[in-house]
C-alpha positions as CSV (number, residue, x, y, z in Angstrom):
1,M,126.9,-163.5,47.9
2,V,127.6,-164.1,51.6
3,K,128.2,-160.7,53.2
4,L,129.7,-162.1,56.4
5,S,131.8,-164.9,57.4
6,V,131.8,-165.4,61.4
7,I,134.7,-168.4,62.1
8,V,134.0,-170.0,65.5
9,P,136.3,-172.5,66.5
10,F,135.0,-175.0,69.4
11,Y,136.9,-177.1,71.7
12,N,135.4,-179.0,74.6
13,V,133.1,-176.2,75.6
14,Q,129.8,-178.1,76.1
15,Q,129.0,-175.9,79.3
16,Y,129.4,-172.5,77.3
17,A,128.6,-173.7,73.6
18,P,125.0,-173.1,73.7
19,D,125.1,-169.7,75.2
20,T,127.4,-168.9,72.2
21,L,125.3,-170.5,69.6
22,K,122.2,-168.4,71.1
23,S,123.9,-165.2,70.2
24,L,124.7,-165.9,66.8
25,R,121.4,-167.0,66.3
26,A,120.3,-163.0,67.6
27,N,123.1,-162.3,64.8
28,A,121.7,-164.3,61.9
29,R,121.0,-162.7,58.8
30,D,120.1,-164.4,55.4
31,D,123.7,-163.0,53.8
32,F,125.6,-164.1,57.1
33,E,127.3,-167.3,57.3
34,F,128.8,-169.1,60.8
35,I,131.7,-171.6,60.3
36,L,131.8,-173.8,63.4
37,V,135.0,-175.5,63.4
38,D,135.0,-178.6,66.0
39,D,138.6,-178.7,66.9
40,C,138.3,-182.6,67.9
41,S,136.1,-182.0,71.2
42,R,135.7,-184.9,73.4
43,D,133.1,-183.8,75.6
44,E,129.2,-183.2,74.3
45,T,130.6,-180.3,72.1
46,P,130.1,-182.1,68.8
47,D,126.5,-183.1,69.5
48,I,125.7,-179.6,70.4
49,L,127.2,-178.2,67.3
50,E,125.2,-180.8,65.2
51,R,122.1,-179.6,66.1
52,A,123.2,-175.8,65.5
53,E,124.0,-177.1,62.1
54,R,120.4,-177.9,61.7
55,E,118.9,-175.3,63.5
56,L,121.1,-171.9,63.1
57,P,120.6,-170.2,59.9
58,G,123.6,-169.8,57.9
59,A,125.6,-172.4,60.2
60,V,128.5,-174.8,58.2
61,L,129.9,-177.3,60.5
62,L,133.7,-178.7,59.8
63,R,135.5,-180.9,61.9
64,H,139.1,-182.0,63.0
65,E,139.9,-185.6,63.2
66,R,142.7,-184.7,65.8
67,N,143.0,-181.2,67.5
68,G,145.3,-178.6,66.4
69,G,145.0,-175.7,68.4
70,L,142.9,-172.2,68.0
71,A,145.2,-170.7,65.5
72,T,144.9,-174.2,63.3
73,A,141.1,-174.0,63.7
74,R,141.0,-170.3,62.7
75,N,142.6,-171.1,59.5
76,T,140.1,-174.2,58.7
77,G,137.6,-171.5,59.0
78,L,139.2,-168.9,57.1
79,D,139.8,-171.3,54.2
80,A,135.9,-172.3,53.9
81,A,134.8,-168.4,54.5
82,R,133.1,-167.1,51.5
83,G,132.1,-163.8,52.6
84,E,132.9,-160.0,51.4
85,Y,134.0,-159.5,55.3
86,L,135.3,-161.8,58.0
87,T,135.3,-161.8,61.8
88,F,135.9,-164.5,64.4
89,L,134.2,-165.6,67.8
90,D,135.8,-168.0,70.4
91,G,133.3,-170.9,71.5
92,D,133.0,-169.7,74.9
93,D,132.0,-166.4,74.3
94,W,129.0,-164.4,73.2
95,L,127.4,-161.5,71.7
96,A,124.8,-158.8,71.9
97,P,122.0,-159.0,69.9
98,G,122.4,-157.3,66.5
99,Y,126.0,-156.7,67.3
100,Y,127.3,-157.9,63.7
101,E,125.1,-155.9,61.7
102,R,126.3,-152.7,63.6
103,L,129.6,-153.9,63.0
104,L,129.2,-154.4,59.3
105,A,127.8,-151.0,59.1
106,A,130.9,-149.4,60.5
107,I,133.3,-150.9,58.4
108,E,131.3,-150.4,55.1
109,G,130.8,-146.8,56.2
110,L,134.3,-146.5,56.9
111,G,135.6,-148.2,53.8
112,C,138.8,-149.6,55.5
113,D,140.7,-152.7,55.6
114,F,140.0,-153.7,58.9
115,V,138.0,-151.7,62.2
116,R,139.1,-152.8,65.9
117,T,136.3,-152.7,68.3
118,D,136.3,-152.4,72.5
119,H,134.8,-155.4,74.2
120,V,133.4,-156.5,77.7
121,Q,135.5,-158.9,79.9
122,C,133.3,-161.4,82.1
123,T,135.0,-163.0,85.1
124,A,132.6,-164.7,87.3
125,R,129.6,-162.1,87.6
126,A,132.1,-159.3,87.1
127,R,131.8,-157.3,83.9
128,S,134.6,-154.5,82.9
129,V,134.8,-152.9,79.4
130,H,138.4,-153.0,77.6
131,R,138.9,-150.4,75.1
132,V,141.2,-150.5,71.9
133,P,144.3,-148.5,73.2
134,H,144.1,-146.0,70.5
135,G,142.0,-142.5,71.4
136,R,141.2,-141.5,68.0
137,R,137.7,-143.1,66.8
138,G,135.9,-143.3,63.5
139,A,139.0,-142.2,61.8
140,V,140.5,-144.1,58.9
141,L,144.4,-144.3,59.8
142,S,147.6,-146.2,58.6
143,P,147.9,-149.0,60.8
144,R,151.5,-148.9,60.7
145,E,151.6,-145.5,62.4
146,V,149.9,-146.5,65.3
147,I,152.1,-149.5,66.1
148,L,154.4,-147.0,68.5
149,P,155.3,-145.4,70.8
150,A,157.6,-148.5,72.5
151,D,156.9,-147.6,76.1
152,R,152.9,-147.3,76.0
153,S,150.1,-149.6,75.2
154,T,149.0,-149.3,71.5
155,S,146.9,-151.2,69.2
156,V,149.1,-154.2,68.5
157,D,149.0,-154.9,72.1
158,Y,145.0,-155.3,71.9
159,A,145.5,-158.6,70.1
160,Y,142.3,-160.3,70.3
161,A,141.2,-161.5,66.8
162,W,137.4,-161.3,67.5
163,A,137.4,-157.7,68.5
164,G,137.1,-156.5,65.1
165,I,136.0,-157.1,61.4
166,Y,138.2,-157.6,58.1
167,H,137.9,-157.3,54.5
168,R,138.3,-160.3,52.1
169,R,141.2,-158.5,50.7
170,L,143.4,-159.1,53.4
171,A,142.7,-162.7,53.5
172,D,143.5,-162.7,49.8
173,K,146.7,-161.1,50.4
174,G,147.8,-163.8,53.2
175,L,147.4,-161.5,56.1
176,L,144.4,-163.2,58.2
177,H,146.0,-166.7,58.6
178,F,147.4,-167.5,61.5
179,T,150.8,-169.6,62.3
180,D,149.8,-173.2,62.2
181,G,150.3,-175.1,65.4
182,L,150.9,-172.0,68.1
183,R,149.0,-173.2,71.1
184,T,149.0,-169.7,72.9
185,A,149.6,-166.0,71.8
186,E,148.4,-167.0,68.3
187,D,146.9,-163.3,68.1
188,R,150.5,-161.8,68.7
189,P,152.2,-162.2,65.0
190,W,148.9,-162.0,63.6
191,I,148.3,-158.3,64.8
192,W,151.8,-157.3,64.2
193,R,151.7,-158.6,60.5
194,L,148.2,-156.6,60.1
195,H,149.3,-153.5,61.2
196,R,153.0,-153.5,59.4
197,E,150.8,-154.7,56.0
198,A,147.5,-153.6,55.8
199,E,147.0,-150.1,54.3
200,S,143.7,-148.8,56.6
201,F,142.1,-149.2,59.7
202,A,139.7,-147.6,62.5
203,A,138.9,-148.3,66.0
204,V,135.1,-147.5,66.8
205,S,133.5,-147.4,70.0
206,L,131.2,-150.4,69.7
207,L,130.3,-152.6,72.3
208,G,129.1,-156.3,71.6
209,V,131.3,-159.2,72.4
210,F,131.4,-160.4,75.9
211,Y,134.9,-162.2,76.5
212,R,134.7,-165.1,79.2
213,R,137.6,-165.0,81.4
214,G,138.5,-167.9,84.0
215,V,137.5,-170.7,81.9
216,A,139.1,-173.6,83.7
217,S,139.8,-175.3,80.0
218,S,141.4,-172.2,78.8
219,L,145.1,-172.1,78.1
220,T,145.4,-169.1,79.9
221,Q,144.2,-171.0,83.2
222,I,146.7,-173.7,82.5
223,G,150.2,-173.8,83.3
224,D,151.2,-176.4,81.2
225,V,154.1,-176.8,78.3
226,R,151.6,-175.4,75.7
227,Q,151.9,-171.8,77.4
228,L,155.6,-171.7,76.7
229,D,154.5,-171.3,72.8
230,F,154.3,-167.4,73.6
231,I,158.1,-167.7,73.2
232,K,157.6,-168.9,69.4
233,A,154.8,-166.4,68.9
234,F,157.2,-163.3,69.9
235,D,160.3,-164.9,68.2
236,Q,158.4,-164.8,65.0
237,V,157.4,-161.1,65.8
238,V,160.7,-160.1,66.3
239,R,162.1,-161.7,63.3
240,E,159.5,-160.6,61.0
241,T,159.6,-157.0,62.4
242,A,163.5,-157.1,61.9
243,A,162.8,-157.8,58.3
244,D,160.7,-154.8,57.8
245,R,161.5,-151.6,56.0
246,D,161.4,-149.7,59.7
247,A,162.8,-152.3,61.7
248,A,165.0,-149.7,63.4
249,E,161.6,-147.8,64.8
250,L,159.7,-150.6,65.1
251,L,162.2,-153.5,67.1
252,P,162.2,-151.5,70.2
253,K,158.3,-151.7,70.7
254,A,158.6,-155.7,69.3
255,V,161.5,-156.2,71.8
256,R,160.3,-154.3,74.7
257,T,156.6,-156.2,74.5
258,Y,158.8,-159.5,74.5
259,C,160.4,-158.5,77.4
260,A,157.3,-157.6,79.2
261,I,155.5,-161.2,78.4
262,I,158.5,-162.9,79.8
263,S,158.7,-160.8,83.2
264,H,154.9,-161.5,83.5
265,H,155.5,-165.2,83.4
266,L,158.4,-165.1,85.6
267,G,156.5,-163.1,88.1
268,S,153.6,-165.9,88.1
269,I,155.9,-168.9,87.6
270,E,154.2,-170.9,90.9
271,R,151.4,-171.5,88.5
272,F,153.3,-173.9,86.2
273,E,154.5,-177.2,86.9
274,P,158.1,-177.5,88.2
275,S,159.1,-179.4,84.9
276,V,157.5,-176.5,82.8
277,A,158.8,-174.0,85.4
278,R,162.5,-174.9,84.8
279,K,161.7,-174.9,81.1
280,L,160.3,-171.5,81.1
281,K,163.3,-170.2,82.4
282,S,165.8,-171.9,80.0
283,M,163.9,-171.0,77.0
284,S,163.3,-167.4,78.2
285,A,167.0,-167.0,78.7
286,A,167.8,-168.4,75.5
287,A,165.0,-165.9,74.0
288,L,167.2,-163.3,75.6
289,K,170.2,-163.9,73.9
290,R,168.4,-164.0,70.3
291,M,167.1,-160.8,70.7
292,P,169.1,-157.7,69.2
293,Q,171.5,-157.1,72.3
294,D,171.5,-153.6,71.4
295,V,167.8,-153.0,71.3
296,L,167.7,-155.3,74.4
297,D,170.0,-153.0,76.3
298,Q,167.5,-150.0,75.5
299,A,164.6,-152.0,76.2
300,L,165.6,-153.1,79.9
301,D,167.1,-149.4,80.5
302,S,163.4,-148.1,79.9
303,M,161.7,-150.9,82.0
304,D,160.7,-150.4,85.7
305,V,163.7,-151.8,88.1
306,Q,161.8,-155.0,89.1
307,R,161.1,-156.3,86.2
308,A,164.7,-155.3,84.4
309,T,166.3,-156.7,87.6
310,R,164.4,-159.8,86.9
311,L,165.2,-159.7,83.2
312,R,169.0,-159.0,83.5
313,R,169.5,-161.9,86.1
314,L,167.9,-164.3,83.7
315,R,170.1,-162.9,80.8
316,R,173.3,-164.1,82.5
317,R,171.5,-167.5,83.0
318,P,173.6,-170.1,81.1
319,V,171.9,-171.6,78.4
320,P,172.2,-175.6,77.5
321,A,173.0,-175.5,73.7
322,E,169.9,-177.9,73.0
323,V,167.8,-175.0,74.4
324,A,169.8,-172.2,72.5
325,A,169.1,-173.8,69.4
């Protein structure tokens, strides 16, 4: 039986894939499988993955005939995974040797649905530790009960799918798949659904994932129209949270976070192409009008003056009918 399935999408990462694959080799075990998903790369990545299929113990190579994005690639891997436990890695990140064995031991020892871990962010030569924004470590808790408070960073704001490990029963319940086609912020509806619907989780002080920032091909570095999918992602978060039994308590957090992300993008609007910047403003204005207006009022009242002023100005902006729809 496969104990752990690791799902690793790759897209045009020929410069980084060898380091990723080398770190997977340093984590290999007879009962681990590594599902490598080539999301229709156009560089040398497919050749690198073909070699890995032959040389990396437990490697399974899957190919997309057309590029579907990270969410869709992860779903392809999930559908093929056979492990009792599942985790993710991105094709330009890497791991400490033996990390997965320690991660697996953590969740088996705790017996919960999923475990969240800290990570190391790497930008050029700089390294910084980023921790799960939840103070209690090694204690099994209800994930629903750590979504709040609305005005502080909590576990749902730490949306990295690869910063943790998940029991197969979550996949069987439909909680691990991502929204197909989302090209950015795909982790946001996913982490919210996981916290609303899973029964148990824990945060542990375990470092071993090295997250590479500043990659030129990363969507976080590209100001094109794909970045605007964050609006689809957060519309989904708000819509699904509004249908939750605890909507009155949870919606303020969802709406406030959505507002903060809109403000963040407006604050760095110069990195977008001019046509995309205009679309960002009109789509964000429409998004504000779709939110529950009483909850939005509360969110804006709780924010600092600069962000609140920016969003209130946008809220008054006329929205073309085709954008509002």
